Kinemage of the C-alpha trace (Angstrom):
@kinemage 1
@onewidth
@group {chain A} dominant
@subgroup {mainchain}
@vectorlist {calphas} color= white
{ca gly a 1} P 257.316 153.201 245.983
{ca glu a 2} L 254.665 154.459 243.275
{ca asp a 3} L 256.074 156.359 240.484
{ca his a 4} L 254.349 160.229 240.201
{ca phe a 5} L 254.593 163.254 238.473
{ca phe a 6} L 254.180 166.525 239.589
{ca pro a 7} L 252.893 168.884 239.509
{ca ser a 8} L 250.035 168.256 237.207
{ca pro a 9} L 248.874 169.992 235.321
{ca ala a 10} L 252.090 171.411 234.698
{ca thr a 11} L 251.837 175.110 234.413
{ca gly a 12} L 255.222 176.379 234.299
{ca asp a 13} L 258.402 175.772 232.530
{ca trp a 14} L 259.557 172.153 234.531
{ca ala a 15} L 258.017 169.494 236.347
{ca asp a 16} L 259.205 166.345 238.094
{ca phe a 17} L 259.364 162.528 237.862
{ca ala a 18} L 259.802 161.134 240.926
{ca tyr a 19} L 259.909 157.422 241.751
{ca cys a 20} L 262.251 154.780 243.466
{ca met a 21} L 264.824 152.333 241.887
{ca glu a 22} L 265.652 149.460 244.031
{ca ser a 23} L 269.329 149.326 242.638
{ca pro a 24} L 271.122 151.307 240.232
{ca gly a 25} L 270.732 151.283 237.103
{ca thr a 26} L 268.728 153.057 233.564
{ca ala a 27} L 265.357 154.673 233.850
{ca arg a 28} L 264.136 155.494 230.708
{ca ile a 29} L 260.960 157.244 230.757
{ca arg a 30} L 258.699 157.825 227.336
{ca ile a 31} L 255.780 160.278 226.568
{ca tyr a 32} L 253.647 160.267 224.489
{ca asn a 33} L 250.642 162.582 223.351
{ca thr a 34} L 247.269 161.420 222.863
{ca val a 35} L 247.387 159.921 219.787
{ca gly a 36} L 250.328 157.389 220.160
{ca asp a 37} L 253.431 159.844 219.243
{ca leu a 38} L 256.682 159.718 221.180
{ca ala a 39} L 257.032 163.119 222.454
{ca val a 40} L 260.119 162.925 224.529
{ca lys a 41} L 262.372 160.204 225.281
{ca leu a 42} L 264.624 160.740 228.890
{ca glu a 43} L 267.118 157.949 229.521
{ca tyr a 44} L 269.444 158.542 232.952
{ca ala a 45} L 271.720 156.472 234.364
{ca lys a 46} L 270.656 156.087 238.848
{ca gly a 47} L 271.865 155.109 241.357
{ca ala a 48} L 269.466 153.317 244.092
{ca gly a 49} L 266.676 154.489 246.057
{ca ala a 50} L 264.313 157.406 245.363
{ca gln a 51} L 265.030 159.535 242.494
{ca ser a 52} L 263.801 162.529 240.048
{ca thr a 53} L 264.007 162.885 236.503
{ca ala a 54} L 262.986 166.667 235.369
{ca leu a 55} L 260.842 167.594 232.536
{ca asn a 56} L 261.378 170.679 230.222
{ca thr a 57} L 257.350 170.871 230.217
{ca gly a 58} L 257.664 175.099 228.603
{ca arg a 59} L 258.520 173.688 225.431
{ca met a 60} L 255.646 170.862 225.352
{ca ala a 61} L 252.300 171.830 223.844
{ca pro a 62} L 249.086 172.088 226.254
{ca gly a 63} L 247.274 168.899 226.158
{ca val a 64} L 247.172 165.765 227.867
{ca tyr a 65} L 250.419 163.131 227.874
{ca leu a 66} L 250.657 159.529 228.672
{ca tyr a 67} L 253.977 158.118 230.161
{ca leu a 68} L 255.507 155.066 230.850
{ca leu a 69} L 258.880 154.409 233.137
{ca glu a 70} L 260.986 151.527 232.659
{ca lys a 71} L 263.967 150.561 234.892
{ca asp a 72} L 266.749 148.217 233.585
{ca tyr a 73} L 269.205 147.393 236.289
{ca asp a 74} L 272.573 146.694 236.086
{ca asn a 75} L 272.048 143.180 237.547
{ca gly a 76} L 270.355 142.561 234.420
{ca thr a 77} L 266.584 142.816 235.771
{ca ser a 78} L 264.148 145.475 234.656
{ca ser a 79} L 260.418 146.865 235.443
{ca lys a 80} L 257.585 148.734 233.729
{ca ser a 81} L 255.251 150.431 235.437
{ca ala a 82} L 251.978 150.925 234.249
{ca val a 83} L 250.879 153.822 231.315
{ca lys a 84} L 249.867 156.913 233.395
{ca lys a 85} L 249.061 160.529 232.167
{ca phe a 86} L 250.041 163.897 233.150
{ca val a 87} L 248.615 167.349 232.079
{ca val a 88} L 250.327 170.354 230.320
{ca asn a 89} L 248.260 173.723 230.908
{ca his a 90} L 250.681 176.704 230.218
């Protein structure tokens, strides 16, 4: 049930975050460059179960990025992932 990003390195125009929602809610993914600047913010309502969110990597500069996944559930609970890294290389 752990979140992951694939493929890494991302060499094409699109890549995916895969994760699991315990119940319906909102998935928020914040992507930072290595300097700590917010590069991309994704936010989608998701149902329970296995989910994925696509990222347009074609418009991103090559390099290392960090991401944080936050899940805010409709029942009032929330969870936050560890910060993880991925690479864009095109």
